[in-house]
C-alpha positions in Angstrom: 0.1 -0.1 0.1 1.3 3.3 -1.0 0.0 6.4 0.9 0.2 10.1 0.2 -0.7 11.3 3.6 0.2 10.3 7.1 -3.5 9.4 8.3 -3.8 6.6 5.7 -0.4 5.5 6.6 -0.9 5.4 10.2 -4.1 3.2 9.6 -2.1 0.8 7.3 0.6 0.3 10.0 0.7 -2.5 12.5 1.1 -1.5 16.2 4.8 -1.5 16.9 7.9 -1.9 14.7 10.3 0.6 13.4 10.2 2.7 10.4 12.7 3.0 7.6 13.3 6.5 5.9 14.7 6.7 2.6 16.1 9.8 0.6 16.4 8.6 -3.0 19.1 10.2 -5.1 20.3 9.4 -8.5 23.4 7.9 -7.4 22.8 7.1 -3.7 20.1 6.2 -1.2 20.3 7.8 2.2 18.8 5.6 5.0 17.5 6.5 8.5 15.4 4.3 11.0 13.3 5.0 13.9 12.4 3.3 17.2 9.2 1.1 17.5 7.6 4.0 19.4 8.0 6.3 16.4 9.9 9.0 18.5 13.3 9.6 17.1 14.7 9.3 13.6 18.4 8.3 13.3 20.6 8.6 10.3 21.9 5.4 9.0 24.3 4.6 6.1 24.2 5.7 2.6 23.9 3.0 -0.2 25.4 3.4 -3.7 22.2 3.2 -5.8 22.2 0.3 -8.4 19.7 -1.9 -10.0 16.6 -2.3 -8.0 17.4 -6.0 -7.2 20.8 -5.0 -5.5 19.2 -2.1 -3.6 16.4 -4.3 -2.3 18.8 -7.0 -1.0 20.5 -4.3 1.1 17.3 -2.8 2.3 15.8 -6.3 3.1 18.7 -6.9 5.6 17.8 -3.6 7.3 14.1 -4.4 7.4 14.8 -7.9 8.9 17.3 -6.7 11.4 15.5 -3.6 12.7 12.0 -5.2 12.5 10.7 -2.4 10.3 6.9 -2.2 9.8 6.8 0.7 7.2 8.9 2.7 4.8 8.9 6.5 4.2 10.2 7.8 1.1 11.0 11.3 0.3 8.9 12.7 -2.6 10.9 15.4 -4.3 8.3 18.1 -5.4 9.0 21.3 -6.9 8.8 24.5 -5.0 5.3 25.2 -6.2 4.0 21.7 -5.0 4.1 20.1 -8.4 5.8 17.0 -9.4 8.4 16.4 -12.1 10.4 13.5 -13.3 12.3 12.8 -10.0 8.8 12.6 -8.3 7.7 10.1 -10.8 10.7 8.1 -10.3 10.2 8.0 -6.6 6.6 6.9 -6.9 7.9 4.1 -9.2 10.6 3.1 -6.6 7.9 3.2 -4.0 5.7 0.8 -5.8 8.6 -1.5 -6.3 9.4 -1.4 -2.5 5.7 -2.1 -1.6 5.5 -4.9 -3.9 8.9 -6.4 -2.8 8.3 -6.2 0.9 4.6 -6.0 1.4 4.9 -3.0 3.7 2.9 0.3 3.7 4.9 3.1 2.0 4.4 6.7 2.9 5.6 9.5 0.2 6.6 12.4 2.2 7.3 15.8 0.9 11.2 16.3 1.0 11.4 19.9 0.0 14.4 21.6 2.1 15.3 18.2 3.7 18.9 18.3 2.2 19.3 22.0 3.2 18.3 21.5 6.6 20.5 18.5 6.9 23.4 20.5 5.7 22.6 23.5 8.1 22.4 21.0 11.1 25.9 19.5 10.1 27.5 22.8 9.6 26.0 23.7 13.1 27.8 20.5 14.4 31.0 21.8 12.7 31.1 18.7 10.6 33.8 19.0 7.9 32.9 19.5 4.2 34.1 15.9 3.3 32.1 14.4 6.1 29.2 16.4 5.2 29.3 15.1 1.5 29.7 11.6 2.8 26.7 11.8 5.3 24.4 14.4 3.8 21.8 11.8 2.1 21.4 9.8 5.5 20.9 13.0 7.3 18.4 14.2 4.8 16.6 10.8 5.3 16.4 11.3 9.0 14.9 14.7 8.6 12.3 13.2 6.1 11.6 10.4 8.6 11.3 12.6 11.6 8.8 14.9 9.8 6.5 11.9 9.0 6.8 10.5 12.6 6.0 13.9 14.1 2.9 13.9 11.8 2.1 10.4 13.0 2.4 11.2 16.5 0.8 14.7 16.4 -2.0 14.1 13.9 -1.1 16.9 11.7 -1.7 15.2 8.3 
């Protein structure tokens, strides 16, 4: 099941289980997870993006190890809210994930997530090289945190 709003997503989720957040880039996939109580998103690793079969194998390991109950994917909308080719690509990836793992997937607006992640990392005095290495996973954590805040607070 693929959802565009947090209310439908929350209804589709089982009670308990962690969530997986993904920031899909053209070359990498930023990964974040949250606890089963949906309180805190934590940046994970960044995968080099390849063919879906290889990506799904790496994600399957995380899903199993972390008892993941649902997936949140950043949806790259244009600043005016419209969707372009990157959003269509994210929607297609979401369909593939939903089919491969039989988990509910939430498409979450990711506008400004990378910029927010970069500002936070600069605020932590993270070097430019480390920021480049970790930016995608931190953006995934911002995407996931926004979604879990909506799930907990009811702002859909």
